[in-house]
N, C-alpha and C positions, 0 to 999 in steps of 0.2 A: 546587542548581540542577535545571529541568526538563528531560528529554529531549528533541531534536526532533526533528519531524516533517516529511514531503512528503506530501500528498496527491496523490492523481493519480487520477482520475475527469473522462470528459468531462461531468459533468452537475452545473451551479453548485450545484441546490438539493443534491445530496450532498455536495458538499465541505463547504459549511457543515453539514447534519448530524454526519457526521462530526467536523468544528471541536468543536463545540457539544459533542460528547460524552465528548472527549480534555479537553476545555481547561482542568481542572484537574489534569491530570496529565503534560499537554506543552504545549510549545510551536512552532505550526505556524509555521514558517519560508517554507513556499512552497506552492501551489497547480499542478501541472500539468493541463493538460485532456486531455491524449493522454499514451500509454507513450513517444513518440517525443520526449520531450519531460525524462523520468525523468534520464538520463544526464547530462546537460549539470548541469543543475539539484542532481542528486549531485553530482558533482565539483565545483559551488562551494560547497554550503554541510554535503556531509559530514554528512548528516542522520541521529540515532540511528535512526529508524524513518522506514517507505515502508507506505503504506496504499495497496494498486496495486486499481483493478476490474480486471477481466476484457476486458470488452466496451466496445473504443473503435474509432474509425477510423481513425486513419492506422496503431495499431501496437496491439495487444490487449494486456493486462495479464502474460498467460503468456511472453509474446516479450522482453516490457520485461524481465520479471525474469529470462529468460537471459539478456540478455544484462548487465545491471546487476551478477548475481553473477559473469558469467563475468568481468568488469574488478575486482570488487569483493567478492570471497567473502563477506568479514565483513557486508557490509549488511544488515539485519533487513529483510524484505517480507513484510508480513502480505497474503494476495489478501479482497480483498471482494467480493461478486460475488451478481448476482442467481440464478447457476446453484448448486442446492445440492444435489450429484450428486457420488456417487462417483467418475468417472472426470474431472471439473474438479478435486477433490480431488486426486487421485493426478497430472493435471498439474503443478496450484502447486506441491506438493512436489517432482516432477522438475524443475521449471523451477528453483526454489531456495529458492521462500517456506518460511517457520517458523513461518506461521498460515494458515488458511483459516477466513473468518466470511461466512455467508451476511447478507447486507441484511435481510433478515426478522430478525436479533437483532445488530443492529448494537452493541447496547449489551456485545454479549459481547468488542469487540474492545477494549475497557478491560486486561480479564487479562492480555495482553502488555506492558501498559505499567506495570501493580502486579507481574508476577511479573518482569520485566527480561525 
């Protein structure tokens, strides 16, 4: 059985791209347009993975990851971001993410599903 994933990004096109990248490795169970939606989604679906953008309007991905991990310490969050700098990587790690993928290297998100 394929792992399940929630994609959290305010850009519909980016969500579609991420789905196309992981479609053969995971079942996308839901998409969220903002970090403020991810907790309810996670509670309802208990996905294996969350692919989380950083920059969103109501709640950014770092804040959403902190909240999610505080309530579900075993949640596996991979940050997918336009910001490819060491400070953002450190912030995402401190928030509890298990990985960081720059959007210009989106195909590398597959490695998380392959290695588990």
